[in-house]
N, C-alpha and C positions, 0 to 999 in steps of 0.2 A: 382399742376398747369399744368404739362404736363406729359402725359404717352403715350409712343409709344410701340407697341407690335408686334413683328415678322414682321418688315418692310422689304419688298423685293422690289428691283428695278433693272430692266435690260434695256439696250439700245441695241436693236437688240439681237445679241448673247452674248453681254457682260454683265455679271451679276455684278452689282455695289454694291448693298446691299443684304446681304444674310440671313436676319432674325435678325434685330436689335431690341433690347429691351432697353428702356431708360425711366427713371423717373427724373423729375426736380421739386423741391419744391418751393413754393412761397418765393421770396426774395433771392434765391440762385444766385450766379454767377458761372456758369459751363463752363469750357473750354473743347473743343474737339481738340485733337492733333493726329498726325499720319503722316506717310510719304505721299507724293503726290500719288494720286491714291487710297488711302485707303477708299475713299467714304465719306469724311467729308463734303464737300460742297454739295454733292448730298443728304446726310442726312439732312443737314441744310435747303436746299430748300424744302424738304418734311415736315419737322417739321414746317417751316414757311408758309406752304400751297402754295408755289410758284410752286410746282410740286406735283402730286399725286403718291402714291406708287402703285406698281402692286398688292400687297396684304399686309395685316396687318391692324392694327387699330391705330388711332391717336386721343387722347383726349386732349383738352385744357379747363381747368375749367369745367371738367366733360361733355363737349360737344363732341360727336363723330363726327369728321369733315367729315368723309367719307359719312355721311348721308345728308350733305348739298349739294344743287344744286350749279352749278358754280357761279350763281349770289349771292347766300347766302354765299358761301365761300369767294367771293370777298369782300362782305360787312363785314364779320367777320374779314378778314385780315386787312382791312382798319381801323376798329375800335379797334381791340384787339391786333394787332401785329405791332411792329415797326422794321425797318430794318436799319442796318448800314453796308455799304460795304467798301471794300478796296479803291475803287474809289468813291468819294462822290456823283456822279451823280446829281449835282446841275444843274439847268437850267441857262445857261449863260446870258440870256436876262432878268432875274428877280433878284431883290435884295435879300439879305439874308432873310429879314422878309417875302418877297413874296414866296421864296422857302419853308420856314418853314410852311407857311399857306396852301400849296397845299393839303396835306392830310385832313386838316380840312374842306376845301372847298368841297372836294369830299364827306365828311361825312355829308355835309349839314349845317355846322356851318356858321353863318352870318359873313360877312366880318369884322365888328367892333369887334365881339367876337374873331374871329380867329386872327386878327392882335394884339389884346390885349394880348392873350395867347402867341402868337409867340414872341412878344416883351419881355414879362416877362421871357420866357425861354432863349432868347438870352442874356438878362441882367444877368440872373442867371449863364450862361455859360461864362461870362466875355466878352461879345461882344456888350455891350451897345452902344459903339460909332461906331459900324460897321453894324448896322441893315439895313442901306440904301445903303450899298456897294454891288456891283455885285461880283460874284465869282472870276473874274480875278483881282479884287482889294483886295483880301484876301490872306493870307498866306495859306499853306497847312494845318497847324494845325487849323486855323480859319475856313477853308472850312469844315473840318471834324467835328468841333463843331457845325456848322450850320446843318450838316447832322444829328448829334445827336439830336439837337432841333427838327428837322423835324420828327425824329423817335418818339419823346416824345409827339408831339402836341395833339394826340388823347387819351392820358393817356392809352397806351396799357398795356395789362396784361403781355406781354412778349416782350423782345427785342432780336432779333437775329442779330448777327454780324459776317461777314465773312472777316477775316483778316483785322480788322478795323484800325490797326496801320501799316499795311504792306507797305503803301506808305508814311510813315512819318519818319522824322529823329528821333534819339533817345530821344531828349528832348521833342518833340511834342508827341512822342509815350508814354513816361512816363506820361505826363500831361493827355493824353486821358485815360490811364489805371487808374490813380487816380480819374478821373472824373467818371468812371464807379462805383468805390467804393463809391464815394460821392452820386451818384444818388441812389444807393441801400440803403444807410443810410437815405437819405432824403425822398425817395418815396417808400421804400421797393420794389424797382424794381427788376425784375427777368431777368437775362441775360443768353443766351446760345451763346457762342463765339467760332468759329473756328479760330485757330491761330497757327502760328509757333513760336510766340514770347514767349520765356521761362519766361521772367519777368512777362508778363501778366498771363501766366498759373500759376505761383507761387503765384500771388495775388488772384487767384480765390478760391472759397470754395472747389471745386472738379475739378480734371482733368481727363477726360475720354480719353483713348487711343483706337484709331481705327486701325485695321490692316486687310487688304484684305476683306473689306466689312462687317466686324464684329467688335463688341466692344471687345477688348482684355482685357481691365482693366476698371472697373467702381467702384470706391470707393463708399461706402454707404453714403447717404445723412445724 
């Protein structure tokens, strides 16, 4: 599903990633852990095509992403990759269902089809009675589930999550973690998750340890 080879990234004189090699299989839930400054989020941004490496190769579904133009990469990202962040980044002026629809609209899906899919996803995530509520009318856990639905709307090949439960209390965090397991079971969804949460790391198939811009431990898939 995903293969990264010799990924390097620097910002000015600061070398963040020093030659990272990583493989993720279809249907895996992989967590990436490590101390602050280890390079976890920088790696996730490159794997998710939000940033380009200085050198190295990245393949998703056997497509070498470095060969895509900026426009091609943006289209690939919208159609094949979903993102979940610590802060949900929902648009305050739109309802839950409208927020979920946005990536589908960008992909060219018609409004009726996008709204139908968004409604189905929100219902599946336990938000059937909240679809027309705006973010400020939702709890933190509900907002994050809307963000999960938004990540799923285009049936992505991979979902990347950066500290997805970092802004939630323990109850909502546990519910979100269990949701990831359920989505993998229902859709054979693949997750790569940066986290400091030990409970989430323990639920994953593999936990990869980063240290000083390199992968220190990577159990085999």
